[in-house]
N, C-alpha and C positions, 0 to 999 in steps of 0.2 A: 504494500500500500504506500503510495506516495503522499507525502505531506506537502501542501502548497507552501512555497517559499517566495520571499521578495528578492528580486535580483538587484544587485548593486555593483555598478562598474567601478573598478578601483585601479589604482596605480600603487605598486608596492616596491619599495627599495629594500633589498636584503643585504646582510653583511657580505662583503666582497664586492659591493657596489654594482650588483646586477639589478636590472629593472624588470618587474613582472607587471604586465597589464592584463586584466581579465575581469571575471565576474565572481563575486562571492554571493552566497545564498543565505539570507537571514530569515528567521521565523517572522511571521507577520507582526508588524509593530515593533520589532526589535531594532535597537539602535546599533550602529556599527561599533560604538564604544563598548556597549554591553557585550556584543558578540566577541570582540577581541579580548576583553577582560574576563571572559568566562573561564574560571579556574578548572572546569571539568574538561576543557578542550585544549590539548597540546598541539593539535594540528588543525588546519583549515583546508577545505576543498576550494580550489579556484578553477573555474571553467573558462573555455574560450581564451586560452592563454597565449600571450605573445611574450617571449622571453628575450630581453636584450642583454647580451652577454656581459661579463664582468669587464668593465673599463669605465672611463669617465662617462657619466650618464649623458646620453644624447637621445632626446625624445623623437628625433627624426632619423634614427639609425636605419641603414638599409640592410643590416645583418640581423635578421629576426628569426628566431626559432619558434614555431607554433606547436601547441599541444592542445588536445581536446580538454584534458583536465589534469591537474596535479594535486598532490597533497603536500601542503607546505607547513613546516614546523613554525609555530608562532615565535619560537626563540630566535629564529633567523631574521625576523623582521626588524629593520631599522626604522622605517616609517611607512605609513599607509594613508592614502587619501582617496576620497571619492572623486571620480572624474565626471 
């Protein structure tokens, strides 16, 4: 059984200065801050992922790796923003 989720497009910078752009899925009415601070979740799922490799961050980089979904350790996140 699928539980309906709210989709939120995000930009995530992880340690090592790689950039991940994609979508996270929140419970209805849940704030991104509550989602990321949830102590019961060590990992988050990110879908429709574009991964810009480790280097100085360039939002217009031509070298992009795409994945349908990844599981990301929250401890790897430097910062996260809604796009």
